[in-house]
N, C-alpha and C positions, 0 to 999 in steps of 0.2 A: 730397192728403189724402182718405182715404175717408170720414172723419167730419167733420162741421161743427165749427167752433171751440167752439160751445156744448156739443156732445156730448162733445168731448174734455175740456172744463172739468168737466163733470158726472162723467165717468168717473174723472178724476184728483182731483176734490175742490177745484177752484180757486174762489176768491172773485171774482177780477177780472183782466181782461187789458186793458191800455191800449196803443193803437197811436199812435205819435208820428211826425209827418212835418213837415219844414220844407224847402221847396224851395231857400231861399237857402244854407243850410249843407250841404244834401244829407243831412240826418238822416232815417233810417228806423229807428225803434226800437220794440221790443216790451217792455213791462214786465208781467211775470206775477206776480200776488200769489196765493200758494197758500192760506195759512192764517195768520190773525192771532190765534188763540186765546191764545197765550202772550204776545203783544206785537206791535209793529210788525214788518213783514217786512223783514229785512235780507239782502241778497244782492248779489253783484257784478254789474257790467255787462260783458258779453262783446262784443268787437268782432270780427266774423268775416264773411268774404265768402261767405255761404251761396249755394248755387246757385239756390235759390228762396226766396220769402218763407215758404212753407209749412215748409221746413226750419227756418227761424228760429223759427217759432211752436212747432214740436214741441220744439226745443231749450229754448226759454224755459219751456215747460210742464214738461218733465222736470227741468230744473235747479232750478226754483223749488220743485217738490215735494220734491226732495232736500234743499233748504235747510230746509224745515220739519222733516224728520227729523233733520237735522244739529243744528239748534238744540235740538230736544226732547231728543235723547239726550245732548247736552252740558250739560244743565241750565241753558240760557240762557233768559231771559224774552223771547224774540224769536220772531217768526213766520218763514215762509219766502217769499222772493221772489227774483226774478232778472230781469235785463234783457239783451236782446241788441240790438246795433246792427248792421245789415246794411250792411257797407261793406268796402272794401279797407283794411287797417290804415294804408296809406300816405296815405289820404285824411283822417285825423283832423286836426282843427284846433281852435284856441281857439273859433271861432264854433260849431262842431258841439257841443263839450262844454258851452258856456254855454247854447246853446239846449236841449240835453238836460237841463241842470240846471234850467231853467225848468219843463220837463215834470215832473221829479221833485218840484219844489217845489209843483206844482199838486195833488199828492196829499196835501199837508198832514201829512206825517209817517207816513202809512200804509206807505210804502216808503222804506227807507234804502239808499243804494247804496254800493258799494266797488269795489275792483279785481277784475279777472278776466283771462281770456285777452286779450292784446294791449292791456291798459290798465294805467296806472301811477299812482303817487302824484302825479305832475305833472298827469295828466289829472284826478284828483280835485280838485286845486287849482283848476282852471278851473271844475269843477262847483260847488265851494264858493263861488265868486263869485256864484252865483245861488240857492243853497239851503243851509240848515244841515243838511239831511238826507243827509249824506255822511260816510263814515268812511274811514280809510286815507289821510288827507291827510298831507303831508310833516311831518316832525318839527319843522321851523322854524315851522310853523303851529300847533303844539301837538298834532299827531296822532302816530300810531305809525309812519307811513311804510309801507314795503313789508311786507305780511303774509306773504310767501313763506317767510321763515325759520321762522316758527311753524308754517305748514302742513307744511313739510318735516320739522320736528322731531316733529310729531304722527304723521306717517306712519312715521318711523323708530321711534318708541316703539311704535306698533301692529305694526310688522314684528317688533320684538324679542319682543313678547308672542306673536305668531304662531309665532315660532321656538321659544319655550318650549313651546307646545302641540304643535308638530310633532316636535321633537327632544328635549324634556325639559329644555333650558336655553335661555336667551335670547341666547347668544353668536352673533354673526354672523361671527366670525373664520373665514376660509376658505370661507364660504358664497358660492356663485356667484349674484350678483344681477343681473338684466337690467333696467335702467332705460330705459323707452321714453318719450322726451320729455325734452329737456334745456333746458327753459325755466327760469325763476327757481326754481321749486320743485324741479324735477328736479336742477338743479345743486347746490342746497343739500343735497338728499338724498344725492347722490353724495359730497359732502364728508363727511357723517356716516359713510357706509359705508366709504369709503377710510380714514378715521381709525380706525375700529374694526378694520380688517383684512380686510374682505370682498373678494372678487374681483368687480370691477364691470365689467359689459358695458353699453354705451350705444348708443342709436340715436335719430335724429331726422331729420325731413324737411328740416331747415334745416342746411346744412353749416356755417354760421357758429356756430351753437350747439354743434355737435359740436366745432368747433375750440376754442371757449372752454372747454368742459368738459375736453378733453384737455390743454390748456395749464395749466389750474388744478389738475388732479389727475393726478399721474404714475401710470402703471401701469394706467390705465383702457383697456379694449379696446373698439374700435368694431366693431359688427356691422351687417350688411346688413339694413335694414328689410324688404326683400322676402322674406327667408328667416328672419324673426324667430323663428318658433316651431320652427325646426329645431335650435335650440341646446339642449344639455343643461344645465339650470340648476336651482338650488335654489329661487329666489324670483323671481317675475315682478312687476315694479313698473310698472304702467301710469301714466304721468304726463303724458299728452297729452290728446287728446279721448276721449270715451266710446265705449261699445259695442264695445270691443276683445275682450271675452269673448263669443264667439258660437259657433255650431255648428262652424264651420271651425277657429277658433283653439283652442277647447278640445279638439278631436279631435287636434290636433298638439302641444298644450302639454306640455312635459316639465319640470314643476316640482312641488314639494310644497306651496308656499305662493304665494298671490297677495296682495300688499299694496302698494297704490300710491295716488297722489294724484288721479288722474283722477276726475271725477264720472261717475256712471251707467255704470260699467264693464260691467255685465251688459246685453247687448243686450235680453234679456227676463228679468227677475228670476225669474219663475215657471218658466222653462224652464232657464236657464243656472245658476241657483243650485243646484238639485238635480243638474244634470249635472256640476258640479264635484265634488260629494260622491261621485257614482258613480264618478268617476275618481280618488278619493282625494286631491283637491286642496283644501287648506284656504284659504278665502277670508275675508280681513278686510274687512268691509263698508266701502265707500268713504266713505259719509257719516259714519261713526264716526271713522276714523283720519285723514281729511283735514280735520277740523274745527278744527285749530289756527289757521288764518288767520281763521276766523269768530270764534273765542274771542278772538283778539287785537283785531280791529277792534271787536268788541262792547264791549271794555273801554274804548274811547274814549268811549263814551256815559256813562261814570262818570268817576272819577278814575283816569287811566291809570297802571298800575304793571306794568312788564315782568316783574318777578319773580313777581308774583301770576299773571300770564298764563302764565308758564312752568310754574308749579305746577299750574294748571288743565289745561294741555295734557298734563302727565304723567299725569293721571287716565285718559287714553286707554288706558294699559297695563292697568289692572285692569278697565276696562269691556270691553276686547277679550276678556280671559279670561272675563269674565262671559257675554258673547255666545256664546263657544264652548261653555261649559258648558250654557247654555240650549238651544243647538242640539242637543246630544247628548241632553239630558234630554227634550226635547219631540219629538225625531226630526224636526226641521225644518232647512232650510238656514240658513246663518248670516245671510244678508240678511234672511230672514223673522224670525229671532230678534231682530235689531237693530230691525227695524220694529215688532215687537210691544212692545218696551220703550218706544220712542218714542211709539207710539200710545196706550199705557196712560197715559203722562204727559199727553198731549194730552186724553184723555178725562177724566182725573181733574181737571185744571184747568178744563176746560169745565164739569164738574159743579159745582165750587166757585163759579165765576162765575155759574152759573145760579141759585144759592141766595142770591146777594147782593141 
């Protein structure tokens, strides 16, 4: 890292970063709390085998910042936080999760955790043995279980709004959609697309996930991830890790719309947001359309009602169209438009609290 951790926190507006280590369980975790203006920071815990600890820090900072915007634009009374555990997914154990749960508990509710990449409702069950500050626990424990279906549904809704803007109607029938990443969210998204009649292409670095997807959904076409952007498509749906929209990929991308579930899809939002516009590609801001999972686990903090959650997720459609309209009106890229709306809510609520 060229900057110190404190310089990065200052530049990105973070409140707190917690480093967690336990030699017995092998736990190495980073909890990043970005902003708690609206309420406690809620965000998942990602388990990934980062090449360096510095990569893990950067990911935690970027992801937690995105959660602040995601909660704000979704009208949730929650702040933004995220955690990463640096490990091979095969190394996770009950001891690791319970020790991690103790670290989460030590923050006294300032951070509430949930699922993310390589974590599950079963893992949240272990964490729940040590802290009440966890959501996404299994249904038999009174939780909502896997939030992936709601994340995928929100992306699907946002994609349909994007289609309406791009082509004048929101039908995806016959549209060629490339889904990059066939994890839980990607597979649920493929299901929605196949059901509507889209032509679906898929790719993933994990052959087992590809096999699951193809077996579950007939007619899905598998494409080579190495030549991903050589495909002529209508919609690109990144549903794996972030930063897939960069100088190289955008120069090759042959799509009218980008709408996917991955966080931090723009490698540099100030560069690649405008670059997409210059190429005539409509971008649905990731933290807006992938908010379904957050909306779902946030509902666990109250009296959980799946139908109410579904209704709140469907609001993503109108908000996406609102973002596109603001982008045109203000002559700014869509990510900037979404951030402007989120930042206004944060500023307004901060001003209200300052007067109390």
